[in-house]
C-alpha positions as CSV (number, residue, x, y, z in Angstrom):
1,M,21.2,19.0,4.2
2,T,23.0,22.2,5.3
3,K,22.6,23.5,8.9
4,Q,20.8,26.5,7.4
5,L,18.3,24.4,5.5
6,L,17.8,22.1,8.5
7,A,17.1,25.1,10.8
8,A,14.7,26.4,8.3
9,A,13.0,22.9,8.0
10,L,12.5,22.5,11.7
11,C,10.1,25.4,12.1
12,I,7.4,26.1,14.7
13,F,3.8,26.5,13.5
14,S,0.6,27.0,15.3
15,I,-1.8,24.1,14.4
16,S,-5.3,24.1,15.9
17,G,-4.1,26.3,18.7
18,I,-1.1,24.2,19.7
19,Q,2.5,24.7,19.0
20,A,3.6,21.9,16.6
21,Q,7.1,21.3,15.4
22,T,7.3,20.3,11.8
23,V,9.8,17.7,10.7
24,L,10.6,18.7,7.0
25,S,14.2,17.6,7.1
26,G,13.1,14.2,5.4
27,L,12.2,16.2,2.2
28,T,15.6,15.6,0.7
29,G,14.5,15.2,-2.9
30,V,16.9,12.2,-3.1
31,R,15.5,8.7,-3.5
32,D,15.9,6.5,-0.5
33,T,17.1,3.1,-1.7
34,S,17.7,1.5,1.8
35,Y,14.8,-0.9,1.6
36,S,14.9,-3.5,-1.2
37,N,14.3,-7.2,-1.6
38,H,18.0,-7.8,-1.4
39,S,18.5,-5.7,1.8
40,A,15.5,-7.5,3.4
41,Y,16.9,-10.9,2.5
42,K,20.3,-10.0,4.0
43,K,18.6,-9.1,7.2
44,V,16.1,-11.9,7.4
45,V,18.3,-14.8,6.2
46,K,20.3,-14.5,9.5
47,R,17.4,-15.7,11.5
48,Y,15.7,-17.9,8.8
49,P,18.7,-19.5,6.8
50,D,16.4,-21.7,4.7
51,I,14.4,-18.8,3.1
52,K,14.5,-18.2,-0.7
53,L,13.9,-14.8,-2.3
54,V,11.3,-15.1,-5.0
55,A,12.7,-13.8,-8.3
56,E,10.9,-12.4,-11.4
57,A,9.8,-15.2,-13.8
58,A,8.2,-14.3,-17.1
59,S,5.5,-16.6,-18.4
60,P,4.0,-17.2,-21.9
61,V,0.5,-16.9,-20.4
62,V,1.2,-13.5,-18.8
63,G,1.4,-10.3,-20.8
64,E,3.7,-7.5,-19.4
65,Q,4.1,-3.8,-20.1
66,R,6.5,-1.9,-17.9
67,N,7.2,1.8,-17.2
68,I,3.8,3.1,-18.3
69,P,3.2,6.7,-17.3
70,Y,-0.1,7.1,-15.3
71,C,-0.1,10.6,-14.1
72,T,1.9,13.8,-14.3
73,I,1.7,16.2,-11.5
74,G,3.6,19.4,-12.2
75,N,6.9,18.2,-13.7
76,R,6.7,14.8,-11.9
77,T,5.6,11.8,-14.0
78,L,4.5,8.6,-12.1
79,Y,4.8,5.2,-13.5
80,L,3.3,1.7,-13.2
81,D,3.8,-1.8,-14.7
82,A,1.0,-4.0,-16.0
83,F,0.9,-7.8,-15.7
84,Y,-2.3,-9.5,-17.1
85,P,-3.5,-12.9,-18.4
86,Q,-2.6,-13.2,-22.0
87,R,-5.5,-15.3,-23.3
88,K,-7.4,-15.2,-26.6
89,T,-10.7,-14.4,-25.0
90,K,-13.0,-11.4,-24.4
91,Q,-13.1,-12.2,-20.7
92,R,-12.1,-9.4,-18.3
93,Y,-10.3,-10.1,-15.1
94,P,-10.4,-8.5,-11.7
95,G,-7.7,-5.8,-11.3
96,I,-5.2,-5.6,-8.5
97,L,-3.2,-2.4,-7.6
98,I,0.0,-3.7,-5.8
99,I,1.5,-1.1,-3.5
100,H,5.0,-1.6,-2.1
101,G,6.2,-1.0,1.4
102,G,9.3,0.7,2.8
103,G,8.0,3.0,5.5
104,W,6.3,5.5,3.1
105,R,10.0,6.5,2.4
106,S,11.9,3.8,0.6
107,G,11.0,0.7,-1.5
108,N,10.2,0.3,-5.2
109,R,7.3,-1.0,-7.2
110,S,9.6,-3.7,-8.8
111,Q,9.7,-5.4,-5.4
112,H,6.3,-7.0,-6.1
113,I,6.8,-8.0,-9.7
114,P,7.0,-11.7,-8.8
115,L,3.7,-11.4,-6.9
116,A,2.1,-9.6,-9.9
117,Q,3.3,-12.3,-12.3
118,H,2.1,-15.1,-10.1
119,L,-1.3,-13.5,-9.5
120,A,-1.7,-12.8,-13.3
121,K,-1.3,-16.5,-13.8
122,Q,-4.2,-17.0,-11.6
123,G,-6.5,-14.8,-13.6
124,F,-5.9,-11.2,-12.3
125,A,-4.8,-8.1,-14.1
126,C,-2.0,-6.7,-11.8
127,Y,-0.4,-3.3,-11.7
128,T,2.7,-2.5,-9.6
129,V,2.6,1.2,-8.9
130,E,5.0,3.9,-8.1
131,Y,3.9,6.7,-5.6
132,R,5.5,9.7,-4.2
133,L,7.5,8.9,-1.0
134,S,8.3,11.1,1.9
135,T,11.6,12.2,0.5
136,E,9.7,14.3,-2.0
137,A,6.1,14.7,-0.7
138,L,4.3,14.4,2.5
139,Y,1.0,12.7,3.4
140,P,-1.6,12.7,1.7
141,A,0.3,12.9,-1.7
142,A,0.7,9.1,-1.8
143,I,-3.0,8.7,-1.4
144,Y,-3.6,11.1,-4.3
145,D,-1.1,9.2,-6.5
146,L,-2.7,5.7,-5.7
147,K,-6.3,6.9,-6.4
148,A,-5.0,8.4,-9.7
149,A,-3.5,5.1,-10.5
150,L,-6.8,3.5,-10.0
151,R,-8.5,6.0,-12.2
152,W,-5.9,5.3,-14.9
153,I,-6.6,1.6,-14.7
154,K,-10.3,2.2,-15.3
155,A,-9.5,4.5,-18.2
156,H,-7.3,1.8,-19.9
157,A,-9.4,-1.3,-18.7
158,S,-9.9,-2.6,-22.2
159,Q,-6.2,-2.6,-23.1
160,F,-5.4,-4.9,-20.1
161,H,-8.6,-6.9,-20.0
162,T,-9.6,-5.5,-16.6
163,D,-13.0,-5.7,-15.1
164,T,-13.5,-2.3,-13.4
165,S,-16.2,-3.5,-11.2
166,K,-13.8,-5.8,-9.4
167,L,-10.7,-3.7,-8.4
168,V,-8.5,-4.5,-5.5
169,A,-6.1,-2.3,-3.5
170,L,-3.4,-4.7,-2.2
171,G,-0.2,-3.6,-0.3
172,F,2.6,-4.7,1.9
173,S,3.7,-3.0,5.1
174,A,3.3,0.8,4.5
175,G,1.7,-0.4,1.3
176,G,-0.7,-2.4,3.3
177,E,-1.7,0.7,5.3
178,L,-2.1,2.6,2.1
179,A,-4.2,-0.1,0.5
180,A,-6.5,-0.1,3.5
181,F,-6.7,3.6,3.5
182,V,-7.5,3.8,-0.3
183,G,-10.3,1.3,0.3
184,V,-11.9,2.9,3.3
185,T,-12.0,6.3,1.7
186,N,-13.9,5.2,-1.4
187,N,-15.7,8.2,-2.7
188,N,-14.3,10.5,-0.1
189,P,-13.5,13.8,-1.9
190,D,-11.1,14.9,0.8
191,F,-8.6,12.4,-0.6
192,E,-9.0,12.9,-4.3
193,Q,-6.8,15.3,-6.2
194,K,-8.0,14.7,-9.7
195,D,-5.0,15.7,-11.8
196,C,-5.5,12.8,-14.2
197,N,-8.5,10.9,-15.6
198,K,-10.8,13.0,-13.4
199,E,-13.9,11.6,-15.2
200,Y,-13.3,8.1,-13.6
201,S,-13.8,6.9,-10.0
202,S,-11.1,5.5,-7.8
203,Q,-13.4,3.1,-6.0
204,V,-12.2,-0.4,-5.2
205,Q,-14.3,-3.4,-4.3
206,A,-11.8,-5.3,-2.0
207,I,-8.7,-4.7,0.2
208,V,-5.7,-7.0,0.8
209,D,-3.6,-5.7,3.7
210,I,-0.3,-7.6,4.1
211,D,1.1,-6.6,7.5
212,G,0.1,-3.0,7.3
213,T,-1.0,-1.0,10.3
214,L,-4.6,0.0,10.6
215,S,-4.0,2.9,13.1
216,F,-1.2,5.1,13.9
217,V,-2.7,6.1,17.2
218,H,-3.8,2.7,18.5
219,P,-2.2,1.4,21.7
220,E,-0.8,-1.5,19.6
221,S,1.0,0.8,17.1
222,G,4.7,1.1,17.1
223,E,4.7,4.1,14.9
224,G,5.8,7.5,16.1
225,N,8.6,6.7,18.6
226,D,11.1,9.3,17.8
227,S,13.3,8.9,21.0
228,K,16.3,7.4,19.1
229,S,15.6,8.6,15.6
230,I,12.9,10.1,13.5
231,S,10.3,7.4,12.7
232,A,9.1,6.6,9.2
233,A,5.6,7.9,9.9
234,T,6.9,11.2,11.4
235,Y,8.8,11.8,8.2
236,W,5.7,11.1,6.3
237,F,3.4,13.3,8.2
238,G,5.9,16.0,8.8
239,Y,4.8,16.2,12.5
240,P,5.7,14.1,15.5
241,K,2.7,12.3,16.9
242,K,2.6,14.2,20.2
243,D,2.5,17.5,18.3
244,N,-0.2,16.8,15.9
245,P,-2.1,13.6,17.0
246,E,-5.2,14.7,15.0
247,L,-3.3,14.3,11.8
248,W,-2.1,10.9,12.7
249,E,-5.6,9.8,13.5
250,Q,-6.8,11.3,10.2
251,A,-4.4,9.1,8.3
252,S,-5.4,5.9,10.1
253,P,-7.6,3.5,8.1
254,L,-9.4,2.5,11.2
255,T,-10.8,6.0,11.5
256,Y,-13.0,5.5,8.4
257,A,-14.0,1.8,8.7
258,D,-17.8,1.7,8.5
259,K,-20.6,0.0,6.6
260,N,-19.2,1.1,3.3
261,T,-15.8,-0.6,3.7
262,P,-15.2,-3.3,1.1
263,P,-14.2,-6.9,2.1
264,V,-10.7,-7.2,3.5
265,L,-8.1,-9.9,3.6
266,F,-5.4,-9.6,6.3
267,L,-2.2,-11.5,5.9
268,N,0.1,-11.2,8.8
269,S,3.5,-12.1,10.1
270,S,4.2,-13.0,13.7
271,V,5.2,-9.4,14.4
272,E,2.1,-8.2,16.2
273,R,2.7,-4.5,16.1
274,M,2.6,-4.6,12.3
275,H,-1.2,-5.1,12.4
276,A,-2.0,-2.6,15.0
277,G,-5.8,-1.9,15.1
278,R,-6.7,-4.9,13.0
279,D,-8.9,-6.6,15.6
280,D,-10.9,-3.3,16.2
281,F,-11.2,-2.9,12.5
282,R,-12.6,-6.3,12.0
283,A,-15.1,-5.7,14.8
284,I,-16.5,-2.9,12.8
285,L,-16.6,-5.0,9.6
286,N,-18.4,-7.8,11.6
287,K,-20.9,-5.4,13.0
288,N,-21.8,-4.3,9.5
289,G,-21.9,-7.8,8.0
290,I,-18.7,-7.2,5.8
291,Y,-16.6,-10.2,5.0
292,S,-13.0,-10.5,6.1
293,E,-10.4,-13.1,6.7
294,V,-7.2,-13.2,8.7
295,H,-4.3,-15.6,8.1
296,T,-1.2,-15.3,10.3
297,F,2.1,-17.1,9.5
298,P,3.6,-18.3,12.7
299,N,7.3,-17.6,13.3
300,S,7.5,-15.4,10.2
301,P,9.4,-12.1,9.6
302,H,7.7,-8.9,8.7
303,D,8.9,-9.3,5.0
304,F,7.4,-12.8,4.7
305,C,5.7,-12.2,1.5
306,L,8.9,-11.7,-0.4
307,F,10.3,-15.1,0.4
308,E,9.6,-18.8,0.2
309,P,8.2,-20.8,2.2
310,W,5.7,-18.0,2.7
311,F,5.2,-16.6,-0.9
312,T,3.3,-19.5,-2.3
313,P,0.7,-19.7,0.4
314,T,0.4,-15.9,0.3
315,V,-0.5,-16.2,-3.4
316,G,-3.0,-19.0,-2.5
317,Y,-4.7,-17.0,0.2
318,I,-5.1,-14.0,-2.0
319,T,-6.4,-15.9,-4.9
320,A,-8.9,-17.8,-2.9
321,F,-10.2,-14.7,-1.0
322,L,-10.7,-12.7,-4.2
323,K,-12.4,-15.5,-6.1
324,K,-14.7,-16.0,-3.1
325,V,-15.5,-12.3,-2.8
326,F,-16.0,-11.7,-6.5
327,S,-18.0,-14.8,-7.1
328,N,-20.6,-13.5,-4.7
329,S,-20.5,-9.9,-6.2
330,H,-23.1,-10.6,-8.9
């Protein structure tokens, strides 16, 4: 970014009567490829030398279709991939939207293709999804995109044998936060931008949050520390936490947890700050009689779900939770 563009990006605006400094220098328009399964492996293997990165593995019982356009916004087309049980039956399967992590800035939907393939073997129609990251669009663009993907799934349910009454938002890290946010804002028009398939609902019936924060403003949260460098969340919101705390609270799933929140599975590493607000979130669920589970992997890295020995039990916990939840839904 040139000095002139950077100076223009770091403008001062009056927000709700306060002076707030925007941080738009992250809108580079250039894909950030710094976070990937390979980069995560190189970092994590130093501490956990016995881990194994889970690779893609095609199966004769799993159908696959990749690079499917699900919505075009302006001149930007967004894509997803579908992985579904390939069986000669009229049965429909619960659908899972799988949202990658990477600090709302990096990462790629292909990172969770192994997870989608394994869950499809267990009887789920899975969709790994692309969404606009903070290099090209600020919050809440990612929310709009994910809800558009859910509407697309409903519009094409018969093609991929998906039961639209049993949809799941599942995500890891930043994707976990997004999955939780999508679920707690069911039927909230403030977070719908119906560019595509507007006649369908984006409602989900379950949430799987894999090490994603539940609140950006909770005392347990590690997001928003810009003392050494601009944080991932600051880039995503376009404002430091201290300058626009209302926005950071608005974007927190915990803000919306209530009697209408669907059942939630929390899968967590041993890195406590990665599930900030979880216990307060669960307290609200318990108060309203909403089912939830927590499974924490001791002595595990944040990226645990990408590697063995944690990948297989992760698939097991997800499968058991969803089969329990959906077996009680009718």
